[in-house]
All heavy atoms as atom14 arrays in JSON, in Angstrom:
{
  "sequence": "MVRIELERIEALELMGMVVAHLNVAEASGDLSPRVATLLGIRDKLAAGLREER",
  "atom14_mask": [
    [1, 1, 1, 1, 1, 1, 1, 1, 0, 0, 0, 0, 0, 0],
    [1, 1, 1, 1, 1, 1, 1, 0, 0, 0, 0, 0, 0, 0],
    [1, 1, 1, 1, 1, 1, 1, 1, 1, 1, 1, 0, 0, 0],
    [1, 1, 1, 1, 1, 1, 1, 1, 0, 0, 0, 0, 0, 0],
    [1, 1, 1, 1, 1, 1, 1, 1, 1, 0, 0, 0, 0, 0],
    [1, 1, 1, 1, 1, 1, 1, 1, 0, 0, 0, 0, 0, 0],
    [1, 1, 1, 1, 1, 1, 1, 1, 1, 0, 0, 0, 0, 0],
    [1, 1, 1, 1, 1, 1, 1, 1, 1, 1, 1, 0, 0, 0],
    [1, 1, 1, 1, 1, 1, 1, 1, 0, 0, 0, 0, 0, 0],
    [1, 1, 1, 1, 1, 1, 1, 1, 1, 0, 0, 0, 0, 0],
    [1, 1, 1, 1, 1, 0, 0, 0, 0, 0, 0, 0, 0, 0],
    [1, 1, 1, 1, 1, 1, 1, 1, 0, 0, 0, 0, 0, 0],
    [1, 1, 1, 1, 1, 1, 1, 1, 1, 0, 0, 0, 0, 0],
    [1, 1, 1, 1, 1, 1, 1, 1, 0, 0, 0, 0, 0, 0],
    [1, 1, 1, 1, 1, 1, 1, 1, 0, 0, 0, 0, 0, 0],
    [1, 1, 1, 1, 0, 0, 0, 0, 0, 0, 0, 0, 0, 0],
    [1, 1, 1, 1, 1, 1, 1, 1, 0, 0, 0, 0, 0, 0],
    [1, 1, 1, 1, 1, 1, 1, 0, 0, 0, 0, 0, 0, 0],
    [1, 1, 1, 1, 1, 1, 1, 0, 0, 0, 0, 0, 0, 0],
    [1, 1, 1, 1, 1, 0, 0, 0, 0, 0, 0, 0, 0, 0],
    [1, 1, 1, 1, 1, 1, 1, 1, 1, 1, 0, 0, 0, 0],
    [1, 1, 1, 1, 1, 1, 1, 1, 0, 0, 0, 0, 0, 0],
    [1, 1, 1, 1, 1, 1, 1, 1, 0, 0, 0, 0, 0, 0],
    [1, 1, 1, 1, 1, 1, 1, 0, 0, 0, 0, 0, 0, 0],
    [1, 1, 1, 1, 1, 0, 0, 0, 0, 0, 0, 0, 0, 0],
    [1, 1, 1, 1, 1, 1, 1, 1, 1, 0, 0, 0, 0, 0],
    [1, 1, 1, 1, 1, 0, 0, 0, 0, 0, 0, 0, 0, 0],
    [1, 1, 1, 1, 1, 1, 0, 0, 0, 0, 0, 0, 0, 0],
    [1, 1, 1, 1, 0, 0, 0, 0, 0, 0, 0, 0, 0, 0],
    [1, 1, 1, 1, 1, 1, 1, 1, 0, 0, 0, 0, 0, 0],
    [1, 1, 1, 1, 1, 1, 1, 1, 0, 0, 0, 0, 0, 0],
    [1, 1, 1, 1, 1, 1, 0, 0, 0, 0, 0, 0, 0, 0],
    [1, 1, 1, 1, 1, 1, 1, 0, 0, 0, 0, 0, 0, 0],
    [1, 1, 1, 1, 1, 1, 1, 1, 1, 1, 1, 0, 0, 0],
    [1, 1, 1, 1, 1, 1, 1, 0, 0, 0, 0, 0, 0, 0],
    [1, 1, 1, 1, 1, 0, 0, 0, 0, 0, 0, 0, 0, 0],
    [1, 1, 1, 1, 1, 1, 1, 0, 0, 0, 0, 0, 0, 0],
    [1, 1, 1, 1, 1, 1, 1, 1, 0, 0, 0, 0, 0, 0],
    [1, 1, 1, 1, 1, 1, 1, 1, 0, 0, 0, 0, 0, 0],
    [1, 1, 1, 1, 0, 0, 0, 0, 0, 0, 0, 0, 0, 0],
    [1, 1, 1, 1, 1, 1, 1, 1, 0, 0, 0, 0, 0, 0],
    [1, 1, 1, 1, 1, 1, 1, 1, 1, 1, 1, 0, 0, 0],
    [1, 1, 1, 1, 1, 1, 1, 1, 0, 0, 0, 0, 0, 0],
    [1, 1, 1, 1, 1, 1, 1, 1, 1, 0, 0, 0, 0, 0],
    [1, 1, 1, 1, 1, 1, 1, 1, 0, 0, 0, 0, 0, 0],
    [1, 1, 1, 1, 1, 0, 0, 0, 0, 0, 0, 0, 0, 0],
    [1, 1, 1, 1, 1, 0, 0, 0, 0, 0, 0, 0, 0, 0],
    [1, 1, 1, 1, 0, 0, 0, 0, 0, 0, 0, 0, 0, 0],
    [1, 1, 1, 1, 1, 1, 1, 1, 0, 0, 0, 0, 0, 0],
    [1, 1, 1, 1, 1, 1, 1, 1, 1, 1, 1, 0, 0, 0],
    [1, 1, 1, 1, 1, 1, 1, 1, 1, 0, 0, 0, 0, 0],
    [1, 1, 1, 1, 1, 1, 1, 1, 1, 0, 0, 0, 0, 0],
    [1, 1, 1, 1, 1, 1, 1, 1, 1, 1, 1, 0, 0, 0]
  ],
  "atom14_positions": [
    [[142.35, 49.16, -77.45], [142.12, 47.72, -77.37], [142.7, 47.18, -76.03], [143.76, 47.62, -75.65], [142.73, 46.99, -78.53], [142.58, 45.48, -78.43], [143.28, 44.65, -79.84], [141.8, 43.8, -80.37], [0.0, 0.0, 0.0], [0.0, 0.0, 0.0], [0.0, 0.0, 0.0], [0.0, 0.0, 0.0], [0.0, 0.0, 0.0], [0.0, 0.0, 0.0]],
    [[141.97, 46.33, -75.4], [142.42, 45.76, -74.11], [142.98, 44.39, -74.36], [142.35, 43.58, -75.12], [141.21, 45.72, -73.15], [141.64, 45.02, -71.87], [140.67, 47.04, -72.88], [0.0, 0.0, 0.0], [0.0, 0.0, 0.0], [0.0, 0.0, 0.0], [0.0, 0.0, 0.0], [0.0, 0.0, 0.0], [0.0, 0.0, 0.0], [0.0, 0.0, 0.0]],
    [[144.12, 44.07, -73.73], [144.68, 42.71, -73.86], [144.68, 42.06, -72.46], [145.21, 42.71, -71.5], [146.08, 42.78, -74.42], [146.68, 41.46, -74.6], [147.95, 41.57, -75.46], [148.67, 40.32, -75.46], [148.48, 39.29, -76.22], [147.45, 39.38, -77.12], [149.14, 38.22, -76.23], [0.0, 0.0, 0.0], [0.0, 0.0, 0.0], [0.0, 0.0, 0.0]],
    [[144.17, 40.89, -72.38], [144.08, 40.23, -71.09], [144.73, 38.82, -71.21], [144.48, 38.12, -72.22], [142.64, 40.02, -70.63], [141.95, 41.37, -70.42], [142.6, 39.21, -69.34], [140.52, 41.31, -70.15], [0.0, 0.0, 0.0], [0.0, 0.0, 0.0], [0.0, 0.0, 0.0], [0.0, 0.0, 0.0], [0.0, 0.0, 0.0], [0.0, 0.0, 0.0]],
    [[145.63, 38.49, -70.29], [146.24, 37.17, -70.31], [145.43, 36.29, -69.33], [145.21, 36.63, -68.17], [147.7, 37.28, -69.83], [148.56, 38.18, -70.66], [149.38, 37.34, -71.67], [149.5, 36.17, -71.52], [149.82, 38.0, -72.68], [0.0, 0.0, 0.0], [0.0, 0.0, 0.0], [0.0, 0.0, 0.0], [0.0, 0.0, 0.0], [0.0, 0.0, 0.0]],
    [[145.04, 35.16, -69.85], [144.24, 34.21, -69.0], [144.96, 32.86, -68.94], [145.6, 32.41, -69.9], [142.87, 33.98, -69.55], [141.91, 35.2, -69.64], [140.69, 34.82, -70.43], [141.58, 35.73, -68.28], [0.0, 0.0, 0.0], [0.0, 0.0, 0.0], [0.0, 0.0, 0.0], [0.0, 0.0, 0.0], [0.0, 0.0, 0.0], [0.0, 0.0, 0.0]],
    [[144.81, 32.16, -67.83], [145.29, 30.77, -67.75], [144.31, 29.94, -68.58], [143.15, 30.33, -68.78], [145.24, 30.35, -66.32], [146.19, 31.04, -65.38], [147.65, 30.75, -65.75], [147.99, 29.64, -66.13], [148.52, 31.73, -65.64], [0.0, 0.0, 0.0], [0.0, 0.0, 0.0], [0.0, 0.0, 0.0], [0.0, 0.0, 0.0], [0.0, 0.0, 0.0]],
    [[144.73, 28.83, -69.01], [143.94, 27.93, -69.86], [142.58, 27.61, -69.2], [141.51, 27.67, -69.87], [144.67, 26.64, -70.18], [143.98, 25.79, -71.19], [144.8, 24.66, -71.62], [144.17, 23.83, -72.62], [144.18, 24.14, -73.91], [144.76, 25.13, -74.42], [143.51, 23.34, -74.8], [0.0, 0.0, 0.0], [0.0, 0.0, 0.0], [0.0, 0.0, 0.0]],
    [[142.57, 27.27, -67.91], [141.34, 26.93, -67.23], [140.38, 28.11, -67.17], [139.2, 27.98, -67.42], [141.61, 26.4, -65.77], [142.35, 25.08, -65.83], [140.31, 26.3, -64.99], [141.58, 23.94, -66.51], [0.0, 0.0, 0.0], [0.0, 0.0, 0.0], [0.0, 0.0, 0.0], [0.0, 0.0, 0.0], [0.0, 0.0, 0.0], [0.0, 0.0, 0.0]],
    [[140.92, 29.31, -66.89], [140.1, 30.51, -66.92], [139.5, 30.74, -68.29], [138.33, 31.12, -68.41], [140.89, 31.75, -66.5], [141.35, 31.69, -65.04], [142.36, 32.81, -64.77], [143.2, 33.16, -65.64], [142.27, 33.34, -63.64], [0.0, 0.0, 0.0], [0.0, 0.0, 0.0], [0.0, 0.0, 0.0], [0.0, 0.0, 0.0], [0.0, 0.0, 0.0]],
    [[140.28, 30.57, -69.32], [139.78, 30.77, -70.69], [138.68, 29.76, -71.0], [137.67, 30.14, -71.58], [140.95, 30.66, -71.71], [0.0, 0.0, 0.0], [0.0, 0.0, 0.0], [0.0, 0.0, 0.0], [0.0, 0.0, 0.0], [0.0, 0.0, 0.0], [0.0, 0.0, 0.0], [0.0, 0.0, 0.0], [0.0, 0.0, 0.0], [0.0, 0.0, 0.0]],
    [[138.9, 28.5, -70.56], [137.83, 27.56, -70.84], [136.55, 27.82, -70.07], [135.42, 27.68, -70.62], [138.32, 26.16, -70.46], [139.39, 25.57, -71.42], [139.96, 24.28, -70.79], [138.85, 25.3, -72.75], [0.0, 0.0, 0.0], [0.0, 0.0, 0.0], [0.0, 0.0, 0.0], [0.0, 0.0, 0.0], [0.0, 0.0, 0.0], [0.0, 0.0, 0.0]],
    [[136.68, 28.3, -68.88], [135.49, 28.69, -68.09], [134.78, 29.91, -68.7], [133.55, 29.89, -68.84], [135.89, 29.01, -66.66], [136.28, 27.86, -65.82], [136.9, 28.24, -64.48], [137.15, 29.42, -64.24], [137.02, 27.32, -63.61], [0.0, 0.0, 0.0], [0.0, 0.0, 0.0], [0.0, 0.0, 0.0], [0.0, 0.0, 0.0], [0.0, 0.0, 0.0]],
    [[135.56, 30.85, -69.17], [134.97, 32.02, -69.81], [134.32, 31.63, -71.1], [133.21, 32.11, -71.37], [136.03, 33.12, -70.09], [135.57, 34.43, -70.71], [134.5, 35.06, -69.85], [136.77, 35.36, -70.84], [0.0, 0.0, 0.0], [0.0, 0.0, 0.0], [0.0, 0.0, 0.0], [0.0, 0.0, 0.0], [0.0, 0.0, 0.0], [0.0, 0.0, 0.0]],
    [[134.96, 30.74, -71.91], [134.33, 30.31, -73.15], [133.01, 29.61, -72.85], [132.02, 29.79, -73.56], [135.25, 29.45, -73.94], [134.66, 29.19, -75.3], [135.6, 28.03, -76.33], [137.04, 28.95, -76.78], [0.0, 0.0, 0.0], [0.0, 0.0, 0.0], [0.0, 0.0, 0.0], [0.0, 0.0, 0.0], [0.0, 0.0, 0.0], [0.0, 0.0, 0.0]],
    [[132.99, 28.79, -71.84], [131.73, 28.08, -71.45], [130.59, 29.02, -71.17], [129.49, 28.8, -71.63], [0.0, 0.0, 0.0], [0.0, 0.0, 0.0], [0.0, 0.0, 0.0], [0.0, 0.0, 0.0], [0.0, 0.0, 0.0], [0.0, 0.0, 0.0], [0.0, 0.0, 0.0], [0.0, 0.0, 0.0], [0.0, 0.0, 0.0], [0.0, 0.0, 0.0]],
    [[130.94, 30.12, -70.44], [129.88, 31.04, -70.07], [129.44, 31.81, -71.34], [128.24, 32.12, -71.51], [130.43, 32.07, -69.04], [130.58, 31.47, -67.67], [131.03, 32.66, -66.41], [132.7, 33.01, -66.81], [0.0, 0.0, 0.0], [0.0, 0.0, 0.0], [0.0, 0.0, 0.0], [0.0, 0.0, 0.0], [0.0, 0.0, 0.0], [0.0, 0.0, 0.0]],
    [[130.39, 32.18, -72.22], [130.08, 32.9, -73.44], [129.17, 32.02, -74.34], [128.14, 32.5, -74.87], [131.35, 33.31, -74.2], [131.03, 33.79, -75.6], [132.06, 34.41, -73.38], [0.0, 0.0, 0.0], [0.0, 0.0, 0.0], [0.0, 0.0, 0.0], [0.0, 0.0, 0.0], [0.0, 0.0, 0.0], [0.0, 0.0, 0.0], [0.0, 0.0, 0.0]],
    [[129.56, 30.78, -74.55], [128.76, 29.88, -75.4], [127.37, 29.68, -74.79], [126.4, 29.72, -75.58], [129.5, 28.52, -75.57], [128.64, 27.49, -76.24], [130.78, 28.76, -76.38], [0.0, 0.0, 0.0], [0.0, 0.0, 0.0], [0.0, 0.0, 0.0], [0.0, 0.0, 0.0], [0.0, 0.0, 0.0], [0.0, 0.0, 0.0], [0.0, 0.0, 0.0]],
    [[127.23, 29.54, -73.48], [125.95, 29.36, -72.84], [125.09, 30.59, -73.12], [123.92, 30.48, -73.48], [126.09, 29.11, -71.4], [0.0, 0.0, 0.0], [0.0, 0.0, 0.0], [0.0, 0.0, 0.0], [0.0, 0.0, 0.0], [0.0, 0.0, 0.0], [0.0, 0.0, 0.0], [0.0, 0.0, 0.0], [0.0, 0.0, 0.0], [0.0, 0.0, 0.0]],
    [[125.68, 31.78, -72.97], [124.88, 33.05, -73.21], [124.5, 33.12, -74.69], [123.38, 33.52, -74.99], [125.69, 34.26, -72.79], [124.94, 35.5, -72.97], [123.97, 35.95, -72.07], [124.93, 36.38, -74.0], [123.43, 37.02, -72.54], [124.04, 37.33, -73.69], [0.0, 0.0, 0.0], [0.0, 0.0, 0.0], [0.0, 0.0, 0.0], [0.0, 0.0, 0.0]],
    [[125.4, 32.77, -75.55], [125.07, 32.83, -76.99], [123.96, 31.9, -77.37], [123.09, 32.23, -78.17], [126.34, 32.54, -77.81], [127.43, 33.61, -77.87], [128.62, 33.12, -78.63], [126.86, 34.89, -78.5], [0.0, 0.0, 0.0], [0.0, 0.0, 0.0], [0.0, 0.0, 0.0], [0.0, 0.0, 0.0], [0.0, 0.0, 0.0], [0.0, 0.0, 0.0]],
    [[123.94, 30.74, -76.75], [122.83, 29.77, -77.06], [121.49, 30.36, -76.59], [120.52, 30.22, -77.36], [123.12, 28.42, -76.31], [124.26, 27.65, -76.92], [124.66, 27.87, -78.08], [124.79, 26.72, -76.17], [0.0, 0.0, 0.0], [0.0, 0.0, 0.0], [0.0, 0.0, 0.0], [0.0, 0.0, 0.0], [0.0, 0.0, 0.0], [0.0, 0.0, 0.0]],
    [[121.48, 30.98, -75.46], [120.2, 31.59, -74.95], [119.83, 32.72, -75.88], [118.67, 32.87, -76.24], [120.4, 32.05, -73.47], [119.2, 32.91, -73.06], [120.59, 30.87, -72.54], [0.0, 0.0, 0.0], [0.0, 0.0, 0.0], [0.0, 0.0, 0.0], [0.0, 0.0, 0.0], [0.0, 0.0, 0.0], [0.0, 0.0, 0.0], [0.0, 0.0, 0.0]],
    [[120.8, 33.58, -76.27], [120.53, 34.76, -77.07], [120.02, 34.3, -78.49], [119.08, 34.89, -78.98], [121.78, 35.61, -77.23], [0.0, 0.0, 0.0], [0.0, 0.0, 0.0], [0.0, 0.0, 0.0], [0.0, 0.0, 0.0], [0.0, 0.0, 0.0], [0.0, 0.0, 0.0], [0.0, 0.0, 0.0], [0.0, 0.0, 0.0], [0.0, 0.0, 0.0]],
    [[120.66, 33.3, -79.05], [120.21, 32.81, -80.32], [118.79, 32.19, -80.26], [117.99, 32.42, -81.16], [121.22, 31.75, -80.88], [122.53, 32.34, -81.34], [123.51, 31.34, -81.76], [123.44, 30.14, -81.34], [124.39, 31.66, -82.5], [0.0, 0.0, 0.0], [0.0, 0.0, 0.0], [0.0, 0.0, 0.0], [0.0, 0.0, 0.0], [0.0, 0.0, 0.0]],
    [[118.49, 31.47, -79.17], [117.14, 30.85, -79.03], [116.08, 31.95, -78.85], [114.96, 31.78, -79.34], [117.2, 29.93, -77.85], [0.0, 0.0, 0.0], [0.0, 0.0, 0.0], [0.0, 0.0, 0.0], [0.0, 0.0, 0.0], [0.0, 0.0, 0.0], [0.0, 0.0, 0.0], [0.0, 0.0, 0.0], [0.0, 0.0, 0.0], [0.0, 0.0, 0.0]],
    [[116.43, 33.02, -78.26], [115.43, 34.1, -78.01], [115.42, 35.14, -79.16], [114.6, 36.04, -79.13], [115.72, 34.82, -76.74], [116.88, 35.58, -76.82], [0.0, 0.0, 0.0], [0.0, 0.0, 0.0], [0.0, 0.0, 0.0], [0.0, 0.0, 0.0], [0.0, 0.0, 0.0], [0.0, 0.0, 0.0], [0.0, 0.0, 0.0], [0.0, 0.0, 0.0]],
    [[116.3, 34.99, -80.15], [116.35, 35.9, -81.32], [117.0, 37.17, -80.95], [116.8, 38.23, -81.64], [0.0, 0.0, 0.0], [0.0, 0.0, 0.0], [0.0, 0.0, 0.0], [0.0, 0.0, 0.0], [0.0, 0.0, 0.0], [0.0, 0.0, 0.0], [0.0, 0.0, 0.0], [0.0, 0.0, 0.0], [0.0, 0.0, 0.0], [0.0, 0.0, 0.0]],
    [[117.79, 37.26, -79.86], [118.48, 38.47, -79.46], [119.64, 38.8, -80.43], [120.55, 38.04, -80.51], [119.02, 38.3, -78.03], [119.73, 39.54, -77.55], [119.78, 40.57, -78.21], [120.21, 39.44, -76.33], [0.0, 0.0, 0.0], [0.0, 0.0, 0.0], [0.0, 0.0, 0.0], [0.0, 0.0, 0.0], [0.0, 0.0, 0.0], [0.0, 0.0, 0.0]],
    [[119.5, 39.85, -81.14], [120.54, 40.26, -82.1], [121.19, 41.6, -81.67], [121.63, 42.41, -82.49], [119.93, 40.42, -83.52], [119.32, 39.13, -84.1], [118.68, 39.41, -85.41], [120.27, 38.05, -84.2], [0.0, 0.0, 0.0], [0.0, 0.0, 0.0], [0.0, 0.0, 0.0], [0.0, 0.0, 0.0], [0.0, 0.0, 0.0], [0.0, 0.0, 0.0]],
    [[121.29, 41.75, -80.38], [121.85, 42.99, -79.83], [123.36, 43.13, -80.09], [124.01, 42.11, -80.39], [121.59, 43.09, -78.31], [122.35, 42.11, -77.65], [0.0, 0.0, 0.0], [0.0, 0.0, 0.0], [0.0, 0.0, 0.0], [0.0, 0.0, 0.0], [0.0, 0.0, 0.0], [0.0, 0.0, 0.0], [0.0, 0.0, 0.0], [0.0, 0.0, 0.0]],
    [[123.92, 44.3, -79.95], [125.38, 44.47, -80.11], [126.18, 43.6, -79.17], [127.29, 43.17, -79.41], [125.61, 45.96, -79.82], [124.33, 46.57, -80.07], [123.27, 45.58, -79.75], [0.0, 0.0, 0.0], [0.0, 0.0, 0.0], [0.0, 0.0, 0.0], [0.0, 0.0, 0.0], [0.0, 0.0, 0.0], [0.0, 0.0, 0.0], [0.0, 0.0, 0.0]],
    [[125.62, 43.33, -77.98], [126.26, 42.46, -76.99], [126.54, 41.04, -77.59], [127.58, 40.46, -77.36], [125.43, 42.36, -75.78], [125.96, 41.45, -74.66], [124.98, 41.36, -73.54], [123.73, 40.8, -73.98], [122.68, 40.74, -73.26], [122.66, 41.2, -71.99], [121.53, 40.23, -73.73], [0.0, 0.0, 0.0], [0.0, 0.0, 0.0], [0.0, 0.0, 0.0]],
    [[125.57, 40.56, -78.36], [125.8, 39.23, -78.94], [126.95, 39.23, -79.96], [127.78, 38.32, -79.94], [124.5, 38.69, -79.57], [124.7, 37.38, -80.37], [123.38, 38.51, -78.54], [0.0, 0.0, 0.0], [0.0, 0.0, 0.0], [0.0, 0.0, 0.0], [0.0, 0.0, 0.0], [0.0, 0.0, 0.0], [0.0, 0.0, 0.0], [0.0, 0.0, 0.0]],
    [[127.06, 40.24, -80.76], [128.17, 40.36, -81.69], [129.46, 40.47, -80.95], [130.42, 39.85, -81.34], [127.98, 41.59, -82.57], [0.0, 0.0, 0.0], [0.0, 0.0, 0.0], [0.0, 0.0, 0.0], [0.0, 0.0, 0.0], [0.0, 0.0, 0.0], [0.0, 0.0, 0.0], [0.0, 0.0, 0.0], [0.0, 0.0, 0.0], [0.0, 0.0, 0.0]],
    [[129.51, 41.23, -79.86], [130.7, 41.29, -79.04], [131.12, 39.92, -78.5], [132.25, 39.52, -78.51], [130.55, 42.31, -77.92], [130.21, 43.59, -78.46], [131.78, 42.38, -77.01], [0.0, 0.0, 0.0], [0.0, 0.0, 0.0], [0.0, 0.0, 0.0], [0.0, 0.0, 0.0], [0.0, 0.0, 0.0], [0.0, 0.0, 0.0], [0.0, 0.0, 0.0]],
    [[130.16, 39.16, -77.99], [130.42, 37.85, -77.43], [130.87, 36.88, -78.49], [131.75, 35.98, -78.23], [129.17, 37.29, -76.73], [128.87, 38.02, -75.44], [127.51, 37.52, -74.87], [129.91, 37.78, -74.39], [0.0, 0.0, 0.0], [0.0, 0.0, 0.0], [0.0, 0.0, 0.0], [0.0, 0.0, 0.0], [0.0, 0.0, 0.0], [0.0, 0.0, 0.0]],
    [[130.36, 37.0, -79.71], [130.84, 36.16, -80.84], [132.3, 36.42, -81.07], [133.06, 35.49, -81.3], [130.0, 36.37, -82.08], [128.6, 35.88, -82.08], [127.8, 36.35, -83.26], [128.61, 34.29, -82.1], [0.0, 0.0, 0.0], [0.0, 0.0, 0.0], [0.0, 0.0, 0.0], [0.0, 0.0, 0.0], [0.0, 0.0, 0.0], [0.0, 0.0, 0.0]],
    [[132.67, 37.66, -81.06], [134.12, 38.02, -81.23], [134.95, 37.5, -80.12], [136.04, 36.98, -80.36], [0.0, 0.0, 0.0], [0.0, 0.0, 0.0], [0.0, 0.0, 0.0], [0.0, 0.0, 0.0], [0.0, 0.0, 0.0], [0.0, 0.0, 0.0], [0.0, 0.0, 0.0], [0.0, 0.0, 0.0], [0.0, 0.0, 0.0], [0.0, 0.0, 0.0]],
    [[134.5, 37.57, -78.84], [135.23, 37.05, -77.68], [135.42, 35.55, -77.87], [136.48, 34.99, -77.67], [134.51, 37.4, -76.41], [134.66, 38.9, -76.16], [135.14, 36.65, -75.24], [133.74, 39.4, -75.04], [0.0, 0.0, 0.0], [0.0, 0.0, 0.0], [0.0, 0.0, 0.0], [0.0, 0.0, 0.0], [0.0, 0.0, 0.0], [0.0, 0.0, 0.0]],
    [[134.3, 34.88, -78.25], [134.37, 33.42, -78.39], [135.41, 33.03, -79.41], [136.23, 32.13, -79.24], [132.94, 32.89, -78.82], [132.95, 31.45, -79.04], [131.8, 30.95, -79.81], [131.84, 31.51, -81.15], [130.87, 31.48, -82.05], [129.7, 30.85, -81.73], [131.02, 31.97, -83.21], [0.0, 0.0, 0.0], [0.0, 0.0, 0.0], [0.0, 0.0, 0.0]],
    [[135.4, 33.74, -80.56], [136.36, 33.41, -81.63], [137.81, 33.65, -81.19], [138.67, 32.86, -81.46], [135.98, 34.2, -82.92], [134.66, 33.8, -83.48], [134.15, 32.75, -83.07], [134.13, 34.56, -84.27], [0.0, 0.0, 0.0], [0.0, 0.0, 0.0], [0.0, 0.0, 0.0], [0.0, 0.0, 0.0], [0.0, 0.0, 0.0], [0.0, 0.0, 0.0]],
    [[138.04, 34.72, -80.53], [139.41, 35.03, -80.03], [139.82, 34.04, -79.0], [141.01, 33.61, -78.98], [139.47, 36.49, -79.48], [139.4, 37.49, -80.61], [139.5, 38.88, -80.04], [139.39, 39.91, -81.22], [139.6, 41.28, -80.8], [0.0, 0.0, 0.0], [0.0, 0.0, 0.0], [0.0, 0.0, 0.0], [0.0, 0.0, 0.0], [0.0, 0.0, 0.0]],
    [[138.97, 33.64, -78.05], [139.35, 32.6, -77.05], [139.66, 31.31, -77.72], [140.62, 30.66, -77.41], [138.18, 32.43, -76.07], [138.05, 33.45, -74.98], [136.77, 33.28, -74.26], [139.24, 33.47, -74.05], [0.0, 0.0, 0.0], [0.0, 0.0, 0.0], [0.0, 0.0, 0.0], [0.0, 0.0, 0.0], [0.0, 0.0, 0.0], [0.0, 0.0, 0.0]],
    [[138.89, 30.93, -78.71], [139.09, 29.63, -79.41], [140.42, 29.65, -80.12], [141.2, 28.75, -80.1], [137.92, 29.38, -80.36], [0.0, 0.0, 0.0], [0.0, 0.0, 0.0], [0.0, 0.0, 0.0], [0.0, 0.0, 0.0], [0.0, 0.0, 0.0], [0.0, 0.0, 0.0], [0.0, 0.0, 0.0], [0.0, 0.0, 0.0], [0.0, 0.0, 0.0]],
    [[140.72, 30.8, -80.81], [142.01, 30.96, -81.53], [143.21, 30.92, -80.57], [144.22, 30.19, -80.78], [142.01, 32.24, -82.33], [0.0, 0.0, 0.0], [0.0, 0.0, 0.0], [0.0, 0.0, 0.0], [0.0, 0.0, 0.0], [0.0, 0.0, 0.0], [0.0, 0.0, 0.0], [0.0, 0.0, 0.0], [0.0, 0.0, 0.0], [0.0, 0.0, 0.0]],
    [[143.06, 31.56, -79.37], [144.12, 31.57, -78.41], [144.35, 30.17, -77.8], [145.54, 29.76, -77.59], [0.0, 0.0, 0.0], [0.0, 0.0, 0.0], [0.0, 0.0, 0.0], [0.0, 0.0, 0.0], [0.0, 0.0, 0.0], [0.0, 0.0, 0.0], [0.0, 0.0, 0.0], [0.0, 0.0, 0.0], [0.0, 0.0, 0.0], [0.0, 0.0, 0.0]],
    [[143.29, 29.44, -77.57], [143.43, 28.08, -77.05], [144.06, 27.15, -78.08], [144.86, 26.29, -77.72], [142.1, 27.55, -76.59], [141.53, 28.24, -75.36], [140.07, 27.81, -75.1], [142.37, 27.92, -74.13], [0.0, 0.0, 0.0], [0.0, 0.0, 0.0], [0.0, 0.0, 0.0], [0.0, 0.0, 0.0], [0.0, 0.0, 0.0], [0.0, 0.0, 0.0]],
    [[143.73, 27.37, -79.33], [144.37, 26.52, -80.37], [145.86, 26.81, -80.48], [146.64, 25.9, -80.74], [143.68, 26.78, -81.74], [142.4, 26.04, -81.87], [141.92, 26.05, -83.29], [141.61, 27.44, -83.74], [140.47, 28.03, -83.7], [139.43, 27.43, -83.19], [140.29, 29.26, -84.11], [0.0, 0.0, 0.0], [0.0, 0.0, 0.0], [0.0, 0.0, 0.0]],
    [[146.27, 28.06, -80.31], [147.68, 28.48, -80.43], [148.53, 27.87, -79.31], [149.75, 27.62, -79.48], [147.84, 29.99, -80.43], [147.33, 30.63, -81.63], [147.38, 32.11, -81.54], [147.91, 32.7, -80.52], [146.88, 32.8, -82.46], [0.0, 0.0, 0.0], [0.0, 0.0, 0.0], [0.0, 0.0, 0.0], [0.0, 0.0, 0.0], [0.0, 0.0, 0.0]],
    [[147.92, 27.55, -78.18], [148.72, 27.04, -77.01], [149.18, 25.62, -77.2], [150.07, 25.18, -76.46], [147.83, 27.12, -75.74], [147.79, 28.48, -75.1], [147.18, 28.39, -73.75], [147.08, 27.32, -73.11], [146.74, 29.46, -73.32], [0.0, 0.0, 0.0], [0.0, 0.0, 0.0], [0.0, 0.0, 0.0], [0.0, 0.0, 0.0], [0.0, 0.0, 0.0]],
    [[148.64, 24.89, -78.1], [148.96, 23.5, -78.25], [150.39, 23.3, -78.52], [151.18, 23.72, -79.07], [148.15, 22.86, -79.42], [146.75, 22.69, -78.99], [145.98, 22.04, -80.11], [144.63, 21.78, -79.66], [143.81, 21.15, -80.44], [144.17, 20.66, -81.63], [142.61, 20.98, -80.04], [0.0, 0.0, 0.0], [0.0, 0.0, 0.0], [0.0, 0.0, 0.0]]
  ]
}
């Protein structure tokens, strides 16, 4: 497992890119393993950002 430390702004930028990609993938019906990986990344980023409060 890889652990990466990101600044809050970097995490928000990455989450924005992930969410944008997920929206496109969902609209096109893309159910590839990449989408599942991105869902996991999105959830971990969201959890990490909530913990920083």
